[in-house]
C-alpha positions in Angstrom: 121.4 81.1 176.9 119.3 78.2 177.6 116.2 77.1 175.4 113.8 78.7 177.9 115.4 82.1 177.7 115.5 81.9 173.8 112.0 81.1 173.6 111.1 83.9 175.9 113.2 86.4 173.8 111.8 85.2 170.6 108.2 85.4 172.0 108.8 89.0 173.2 110.2 89.9 169.7 107.2 88.4 168.1 105.0 90.7 170.2 107.0 93.7 169.5 106.8 92.8 165.7 103.0 92.5 165.9 102.4 95.7 167.8 104.8 97.5 165.2 102.6 96.0 162.4 99.5 97.0 164.1 100.6 100.6 164.7 101.6 100.7 161.1 98.3 99.7 159.9 96.5 102.2 162.2 98.8 104.8 161.0 98.0 104.0 157.2 94.3 104.0 158.0 94.6 107.4 159.7 96.7 108.9 156.9 93.9 107.4 154.4 91.2 108.9 156.4 93.0 112.4 156.7 93.6 112.4 153.1 89.9 111.8 152.3 88.9 114.6 154.8 91.3 117.0 153.0 89.8 116.3 149.7 86.3 116.7 151.1 87.5 120.3 152.5 89.2 121.2 149.2 86.2 120.2 147.3 83.9 122.3 149.8 86.4 125.3 149.5 86.1 125.2 145.7 82.3 125.3 145.8 82.6 128.1 148.2 85.0 130.0 146.1 82.5 129.4 143.0 79.7 130.9 145.0 81.4 133.8 146.2 82.7 134.6 142.6 79.1 134.2 141.3 77.7 136.5 143.9 80.5 139.0 143.2 79.6 139.0 139.5 75.9 139.5 140.3 76.8 142.2 142.7 79.0 144.0 140.1 76.3 143.7 137.3 73.6 144.9 139.7 75.8 148.1 140.8 76.6 148.5 136.9 72.9 148.5 136.1 72.0 150.9 139.0 74.7 153.4 137.7 73.3 153.3 134.4 69.7 153.9 135.7 70.9 156.9 137.4 72.5 158.3 134.3 69.5 157.4 132.0 66.8 159.8 131.1 63.7 159.1 132.7 61.9 158.8 129.3 64.6 156.4 128.0 63.2 153.1 126.7 65.7 151.2 128.9 64.5 152.8 132.1 61.6 150.0 132.3 64.2 147.2 131.8 66.3 147.6 134.9 63.5 146.6 137.3 62.9 143.5 135.4 66.6 142.6 135.4 66.6 143.0 139.2 63.4 141.2 139.5 64.9 138.3 137.5 67.9 138.2 139.7 65.9 138.0 142.9 63.7 135.3 141.3 66.8 133.2 140.4 68.0 133.6 144.0 64.5 132.3 145.2 64.6 129.3 142.9 68.1 128.2 143.9 67.1 128.2 147.5 63.9 126.5 146.6 66.1 123.7 144.9 68.4 123.5 147.8 65.7 122.8 150.4 63.9 120.2 148.2 61.1 122.3 146.7 59.1 123.3 150.1 57.3 126.4 150.2 59.7 129.1 151.8 59.0 132.6 152.9 61.5 135.1 154.3 61.2 136.2 157.9 62.7 139.1 160.1 63.9 141.1 157.2 65.6 138.2 155.6 67.5 136.9 158.7 65.4 133.8 158.8 63.1 131.6 156.6 59.8 130.0 157.2 59.4 126.5 155.6 55.9 125.2 155.1 55.3 121.5 155.2 51.9 120.4 153.8 50.4 116.8 154.5 48.0 115.0 152.4 46.3 111.5 152.2 44.9 110.0 149.1 45.1 113.2 147.2 43.5 115.3 149.9 45.4 118.0 151.6 45.2 118.1 155.4 47.2 120.0 157.8 50.2 122.3 157.0 53.1 122.7 159.6 55.7 125.5 159.6 59.1 125.4 160.8 60.9 129.0 161.1 64.7 128.7 160.8 67.2 131.3 161.8 70.0 131.6 159.2 72.9 133.4 161.2 75.0 132.8 162.9 74.2 129.0 162.3 71.1 127.5 161.1 68.7 127.2 164.1 65.1 126.2 164.6 63.5 129.2 166.4 59.8 128.5 166.1 57.6 125.8 164.9 54.1 124.3 165.3 55.2 120.6 164.8 53.1 118.4 167.1 55.1 117.6 170.4 55.0 114.0 169.9 57.0 114.3 166.7 60.7 114.0 167.8 61.9 117.1 166.1 65.0 117.5 168.4 66.0 114.0 167.5 65.7 114.5 163.8 67.7 117.6 164.1 70.4 115.5 165.7 70.4 112.7 163.2 70.5 115.1 160.3 73.2 117.7 159.5 71.0 120.8 159.5 74.0 123.0 158.7 74.9 121.2 155.5 72.0 119.2 154.5 68.6 120.8 155.2 66.9 118.8 152.6 67.6 115.4 154.3 66.2 116.9 157.5 63.1 118.3 156.0 62.5 115.2 154.1 62.5 113.1 157.1 60.3 115.7 158.9 57.9 115.6 156.1 57.7 111.7 156.1 56.9 111.7 159.9 54.2 114.4 159.5 52.7 112.7 156.4 52.5 109.3 158.0 50.9 110.8 161.1 48.4 112.5 158.9 47.7 109.2 157.2 47.1 107.3 160.2 45.1 110.0 161.7 43.0 110.1 158.7 42.5 106.2 158.5 41.2 106.3 162.1 38.7 108.8 161.1 37.6 106.9 158.2 37.3 103.7 160.3 34.9 105.6 162.6 32.9 106.9 159.6 32.7 104.1 157.3 32.6 101.1 159.7 30.0 101.6 162.4 30.1 98.0 163.6 33.7 98.1 164.3 34.4 99.5 167.8 37.5 101.5 168.4 38.8 100.5 171.7 42.0 102.4 172.0 44.3 104.7 170.1 46.9 107.4 171.1 47.8 111.0 169.9 50.3 109.5 167.5 48.0 107.0 166.0 50.8 104.5 166.4 48.5 102.3 168.3 44.9 101.2 167.3 42.8 98.6 169.0 39.6 97.6 167.4 36.8 95.1 168.3 35.1 93.1 165.4 32.3 90.5 165.4 32.5 87.2 163.5 29.0 86.9 162.0 29.0 83.0 161.7 30.0 82.4 165.2 29.0 85.5 166.9 32.4 85.6 168.4 34.2 88.9 169.3 37.8 89.5 168.1 40.1 92.0 169.5 42.6 93.2 166.9 45.5 95.4 167.9 47.5 97.5 165.0 51.2 98.5 166.0 52.8 101.2 163.8 56.3 101.0 165.3 57.8 102.8 162.1 56.5 106.2 162.5 57.4 107.2 158.9 54.8 104.8 157.5 51.0 104.7 157.5 50.8 100.9 157.3 51.2 98.7 160.6 54.3 96.7 161.3 52.5 94.3 163.6 48.9 92.8 163.7 47.6 90.9 166.7 44.2 89.1 167.1 42.7 87.9 170.3 39.5 85.9 170.7 37.7 83.5 173.1 37.8 81.1 170.0 41.5 80.1 170.5 41.8 78.5 167.2 40.3 81.6 165.3 43.4 83.7 165.1 45.6 80.8 163.6 43.0 79.7 161.1 43.9 80.2 157.4 41.2 83.0 156.9 42.4 85.1 159.8 45.9 84.7 158.7 44.8 86.0 155.4 43.2 89.0 157.2 46.4 89.8 159.2 48.2 90.0 155.9 45.4 92.2 154.5 45.8 94.7 157.4 49.5 94.8 157.1 49.5 95.5 153.4 46.6 97.8 153.2 45.1 100.8 154.9 42.9 99.8 157.6 39.5 101.2 156.5 40.3 99.5 153.1 41.2 96.3 154.7 38.1 96.3 156.8 35.7 96.8 153.7 37.4 93.8 152.1 37.0 91.7 155.4 33.4 92.6 155.6 32.7 91.8 151.9 34.3 88.2 152.5 32.0 87.8 155.6 34.6 87.6 158.2 33.4 90.6 160.0 30.0 92.2 160.5 
């Protein structure tokens, strides 16, 4: 075998060894992944067994109490205890469900086949609108009805969260969207009420864009201010942009400070500070 042939054979053997090592590494990673999945399923199985056992015991207890109730005399002092025991068990179930979904207000619907979750919104301690989501429980969790505004991406939030196993995360994300929207909407209302000299030029239904016109008292110059709320789970803007006929004004130290002020504080409060400093009328 000449040198070129030997080199070719060695190169081919090297490639085969590399491929074998790669397959072995992939197989090891896959085995590790399958072991982790198996452990997760075992834990889930154990939780379900524990819940089933708890429900069996509760059912047996309730059946026993019902049997005793039938055997008791109507005048027995224990006859008044049984409804209390049943009510206590019912309240425990409701509290457990309340804890699972993160403390939201829940009512049963369709004879227990579904639940209606209420999500209240508030801004600065003032309760605003309340939204409701009705969820079917069987055969799988599914949103059947709701009054969530159409510009809130409800379908996307359902896809991003595992509604079947982690309803709390879904409700928490939805609540942040709703409260942030309520906060932006309320700020817009307060701007119009408290700052008559500020002209609201443009806004949208989601209140994710707000364009205002200011007047600088010293120069009698108009300034166009755009607030962009790209993060719809927050009530503070992610971008502030100024435009003016005075090209030097937006880049001045005073207006850079105003930019930071609008980024860090709710808009109606930031405008109050800007007016006190004499930057706007």
